[in-house]
N, C-alpha and C positions, 0 to 999 in steps of 0.2 A: 486405512488411511495412517502413514507414518507422521504422527504430529510432531515427533521430534525433529524430524527432517524439515518439516516445512516451517517451523519456528527457526531452526538453523537457518535456513533460506531467506527467510523474511529478517533476520537479524544482518544477514549479509547484505541484502538489497538496502536496509536501512543505513548501514555503513556507507555504502556507495552513494547515496541519497544525501549524505552529509548529516547524519543523526546528530543533534546536539550542536549543529553549526548555526549560528545566527547571522543574519544579513543585514545590511546597514540599510534602513528605509529613511529616505530624506523627507524631512516634513518642513512647513514654513518655520522658519526660525531654528532650525537645527535638524537633528537626526535623531533615530532610536534604532535599537536594535530588535530584529523580528525573526521569530524562529517559524519555519514553515509549518503550518497545520498538520497534527497527524492524520494519516488515512486510516480508519478505525477498520479492521477486519476481525471479526469474531469467529473462532472455530467451535463447533457442537460436535457432540458426538455423531451426529447424522447429518450434519450440512455446515453451511457457512452463511455469514451476513457481512455485507460490505457497505460501509457509510451506515445510512439509516435504512438501507434498501431492504428488498424481500429477503426473506430466509430460501435458501437454494439447498435443496438436499445433494448430497454428493453424486447422486445419480443424474443429475441435471447436467447437461452437456456444458452449459455456461459455466457452472461450479467446477467441473472437471478441468475445463480449458484454463480458468483463472487458477487452480491449484498446479496445473501442469506448467504453466509460465513461470510460476514463483520456483518450483522445483527445478526447472530449466535454468534458473538464474536470471529471469527477466520480470519486470515489471508486467502485471497483467495487462494484456492487451487491450482487454475492455476500458483501461483508463484513458486510452490515447484519444478519444472524443472528448473527455473532461479537462485533460491535459495535453493538449496538442503540441507544447513546446518541452515536454517532459515534466518530470516531478522534481 
């Protein structure tokens, strides 16, 4: 696993998603700035964990697909169900 490449691609995707950019959230009587909640991805020597979800070893096809999506410059396809309108 090329951790440097994965971190570089995650940083690229974060920039595309508007990392550090706040959105205006309208509320009764005014508005406030809201930053999107981060999507935690933890890389271990032998696998990954996304959100609070289960540990997935790198040999797991789902983990491989997730990392391949990131390396290819895409948000992981497994997030489409959770974020149908994008991140």
